[in-house]
Backbone as CSV, one residue per row, in Angstrom:
resi,resn,N_x,N_y,N_z,CA_x,CA_y,CA_z,C_x,C_y,C_z
1,MET,57.431,-64.980,76.254,56.504,-64.412,77.181,56.294,-63.033,76.525
2,LEU,54.956,-62.646,76.391,54.612,-61.341,76.053,54.218,-60.540,77.226
3,ILE,54.924,-59.335,77.221,54.632,-58.359,78.314,53.903,-57.133,77.715
4,LEU,52.795,-56.771,78.395,52.041,-55.700,77.829,51.758,-54.726,79.188
5,SER,51.546,-53.504,78.773,51.176,-52.427,79.752,49.691,-52.262,79.645
6,ARG,49.026,-52.193,80.694,47.524,-51.864,80.682,47.270,-51.033,81.757
7,LYS,46.185,-50.244,81.717,45.633,-49.402,82.645,44.326,-50.022,83.233
8,ARG,43.989,-49.527,84.508,42.635,-50.004,85.026,41.518,-49.872,83.896
9,GLY,40.765,-50.898,83.921,39.611,-50.960,82.955,40.011,-51.441,81.554
10,GLN,41.212,-51.576,81.292,41.598,-52.054,79.870,41.922,-53.568,80.001
11,SER,41.674,-54.163,78.931,41.762,-55.746,78.917,42.668,-56.249,77.820
12,ILE,42.882,-57.434,77.934,43.686,-58.325,76.957,42.873,-59.461,76.511
13,MET,42.839,-59.662,75.215,42.138,-60.804,74.612,43.047,-61.980,74.373
14,ILE,42.629,-63.235,74.635,43.359,-64.401,74.188,42.268,-65.126,73.201
15,ASP,42.782,-65.354,72.127,41.892,-65.792,70.988,40.647,-64.882,71.000
16,ASP,39.457,-65.552,70.703,38.234,-64.618,70.667,37.359,-64.764,71.959
17,ASN,37.859,-65.675,72.832,36.875,-66.134,73.958,37.432,-65.984,75.434
18,ILE,38.706,-65.561,75.605,39.283,-65.222,76.878,39.579,-63.868,77.074
19,GLU,39.025,-63.200,78.059,39.280,-61.852,78.297,39.793,-61.564,79.664
20,ILE,40.977,-60.837,79.709,41.679,-60.659,80.972,41.518,-59.123,81.147
21,VAL,40.885,-58.636,82.349,40.525,-57.252,82.527,41.330,-56.753,83.851
22,ILE,41.944,-55.621,83.581,42.580,-55.035,84.867,41.524,-54.226,85.649
23,THR,41.241,-54.878,86.885,40.034,-54.234,87.624,40.524,-53.109,88.668
24,ALA,41.887,-53.315,89.063,42.285,-52.337,90.160,43.874,-52.499,90.146
25,ILE,44.309,-51.324,90.608,45.861,-51.306,90.790,46.096,-50.506,92.126
26,ASP,46.698,-51.213,93.114,46.894,-50.661,94.263,48.408,-50.898,94.705
27,GLY,49.265,-49.889,94.536,50.762,-50.113,94.795,51.283,-51.230,93.803
28,ASP,51.887,-52.268,94.503,52.412,-53.301,93.660,51.450,-54.478,93.485
29,GLN,50.207,-54.250,93.872,49.255,-55.254,93.621,48.325,-54.979,92.516
30,VAL,48.017,-55.878,91.619,47.189,-55.757,90.389,45.992,-56.772,90.512
31,LYS,44.888,-56.321,90.543,43.728,-57.238,90.528,43.194,-57.283,89.114
32,ILE,42.942,-58.677,88.688,42.524,-58.845,87.316,41.242,-59.640,87.467
33,GLY,40.323,-59.577,86.404,39.204,-60.401,86.169,39.443,-61.231,84.971
34,ILE,39.049,-62.486,85.014,39.183,-63.423,83.797,37.861,-63.845,83.376
35,ALA,37.423,-63.549,82.176,36.196,-64.254,81.647,36.674,-65.183,80.507
36,ALA,36.272,-66.455,80.764,36.798,-67.575,79.894,35.345,-68.612,79.962
37,PRO,35.418,-69.341,78.810,34.489,-70.418,78.813,34.631,-71.490,79.940
38,ARG,33.554,-72.082,80.375,33.632,-73.001,81.534,34.555,-74.227,81.180
39,GLU,34.736,-74.510,79.998,35.754,-75.616,79.627,37.167,-75.353,80.046
40,TYR,37.552,-74.078,80.227,38.855,-73.683,80.698,39.042,-73.705,82.163
41,ALA,39.941,-74.339,82.812,40.179,-74.242,84.156,40.976,-72.968,84.315
42,VAL,40.592,-72.163,85.233,41.288,-70.896,85.646,41.681,-70.962,87.034
43,MET,42.816,-71.082,87.498,43.219,-71.050,88.901,44.742,-70.413,89.045
44,ARG,44.907,-70.070,90.294,46.195,-69.433,90.689,47.241,-70.601,90.462
45,LYS,48.356,-70.094,90.065,49.534,-71.139,89.893,49.859,-71.889,91.019
46,GLU,50.031,-71.240,92.259,50.392,-71.768,93.361,49.587,-72.803,93.796
47,VAL,48.143,-72.666,93.552,47.145,-73.652,93.978,47.426,-74.950,93.087
48,LEU,47.561,-74.662,91.741,47.809,-75.829,90.846,49.100,-76.444,91.220
49,ASP,50.152,-75.788,91.600,51.415,-76.580,92.040,51.125,-77.355,93.216
50,ASP,50.406,-76.882,94.207,50.170,-77.525,95.470,49.275,-78.892,95.101
51,VAL,48.287,-78.791,94.304,47.522,-79.974,93.860,48.397,-80.921,93.208
52,LYS,49.156,-80.508,92.336,50.104,-81.425,91.598,51.048,-82.128,92.583
53,ALA,51.616,-81.440,93.595,52.432,-81.981,94.634,51.821,-83.069,95.378
54,ASN,50.475,-82.643,95.842,49.858,-83.582,96.670,49.439,-84.847,95.872
55,ASN,49.045,-84.669,94.587,48.704,-85.834,93.725,49.880,-86.837,93.614
56,GLN,51.129,-86.218,93.476,52.344,-86.888,93.281,52.617,-87.692,94.533
57,THR,52.436,-87.030,95.822,52.563,-87.692,97.079,51.705,-88.947,97.248
58,ALA,50.383,-88.667,96.782,49.376,-89.750,96.867,49.767,-90.982,96.048
59,VAL,50.281,-90.670,94.923,50.500,-91.845,94.012,51.794,-92.579,94.269
60,SER,52.793,-91.790,95.015,54.015,-92.412,95.129,54.207,-93.086,96.698
61,THR,53.057,-93.348,97.295,53.044,-93.989,98.501,53.430,-95.492,98.382
62,LYS,54.151,-96.084,99.231,54.582,-97.423,99.165,53.660,-98.397,99.787
63,GLU,52.520,-97.905,100.431,51.479,-98.745,100.919,50.735,-99.410,99.726
64,THR,50.302,-100.675,99.968,49.631,-101.309,98.939,48.159,-101.164,99.452
65,MET,47.252,-101.456,98.490,45.788,-101.485,98.859,45.599,-102.563,100.076
66,LYS,46.181,-103.741,99.966,46.037,-104.805,100.995,46.394,-104.147,102.259
67,GLN,47.567,-103.589,102.327,48.072,-102.922,103.619,47.056,-101.768,104.069
68,LEU,46.620,-100.979,103.355,45.710,-99.862,103.655,44.324,-100.393,104.095
69,THR,43.825,-101.577,103.461,42.601,-102.116,103.962,42.757,-102.791,105.221
70,GLN,43.955,-103.428,105.537,44.179,-103.986,106.890,44.272,-102.893,107.968
71,TRP,45.022,-101.746,107.603,45.134,-100.598,108.529,43.707,-100.034,108.789
72,VAL,42.808,-99.964,107.837,41.430,-99.534,108.213,40.744,-100.541,109.088
73,LYS,40.922,-101.680,108.812,40.255,-102.725,109.688,40.786,-102.725,111.111
74,ASP,42.031,-102.597,111.195,42.691,-102.406,112.548,42.213,-101.168,113.328
75,ARG,42.027,-100.112,112.662,41.691,-98.870,113.249,40.103,-99.034,113.732
76,SER,39.390,-99.605,112.881,37.851,-99.813,113.145,37.595,-100.727,114.349
77,ALA,38.583,-101.620,114.664,38.521,-102.610,115.685,38.946,-102.024,116.951
78,GLU,39.498,-100.906,117.011,40.002,-100.220,118.174,38.920,-99.643,118.940
């Protein structure tokens, strides 16, 4: 891990096409702006972790498609 010190308004470049800019510093909170090409997904790590966990839960269900289809039919009959 590379650790750098930056001041408000300064930036960090990754390759030639990703720029991370320090936009504000307020106590222990730092606000950053990220300029990257559209083909790069940029999101908060906790959001990505949540998506991965939800995807894992979705694929690990023990219900088969037949059981799910029957469940839907049963619900629509009510």
